[in-house]
Each structure stands twice: as C-alpha cells, then as structure tokens.
N, C-alpha and C positions, 0 to 999 in steps of 0.2 A: 654411416654418417658420423662425423666427429663433433665433439663438444668444443666450441670456441669461446665459451663464457668463462670469465674469471670468477672464482668464489668471492663472496663478501666475507672478509676476515673479521672476526670479532675477537679482539685480544685486549688484555689489560696490563701487559708488561712486556719486557724484553730481557732475555737472559744473556745477551752478548752475541748470540749467533742466530736466534730466531724469536719471533713473537711468542708470548706465553699467555695462558689464561687459567683461571681457577675452575676446576670441575665442581659443579654444585652438589655432586653426590659425595665424593670423598674429601672435598675441601682442599685438595692439593693443587698447587700451582705447577703446571706442566707445559712443555713446549707444544706448539700447535701440531707438531707431527704426531703427538699422542692422541689427537682427536680426528675422527673421520669427517667426511663431508656428506651433505644431504641435499637432495633436490627439493625445493620448497613447493613445487607444484605450479608456481606462477612464473617459472623460468629462472628464478633466482637459485643460486647454489651458495650454501654457507656451511661453516663447520658445525659439527654436532655439539650439543650441550655437554653431554657426559664424555669423559675420556674413554678410550678403547677398552681399558682394563675394567672400568665400571660397567660398560655396556656388555662386556662378556660375562659378567656375573649375573645379570638379570635374566 
C-alpha cells in the first residue's frame, strides 16, 4: 500500500531554494530537508518539530 497523502508543511521562511523553519531546541533556522516527517495518528502527516540533528542527540 502506498501513501498518497501530502504532508502539512509548517515553515516560517524561505532560503531561496526551499522553505525553512526554526528548531525549537537549538534555535537555528534550517531548511525543511533537515526535519523529518511524522504521522499524527489522525491521518495527517507533518514535519517534525525538532531538526534531525537535535532528534539524534536525545
């Protein structure tokens, strides 16, 4: 079975090539490619709050 849903993107900027957002943990603004995605359980998919680097530290 394939996932045909599009993620709900939460961003607060644009760096000229892709949307960006601030990681609430390290406070750095990073491109969305530095954040993972998560299934919200209600069928919605959206990007992770913390960046991949910070999630790897915990």
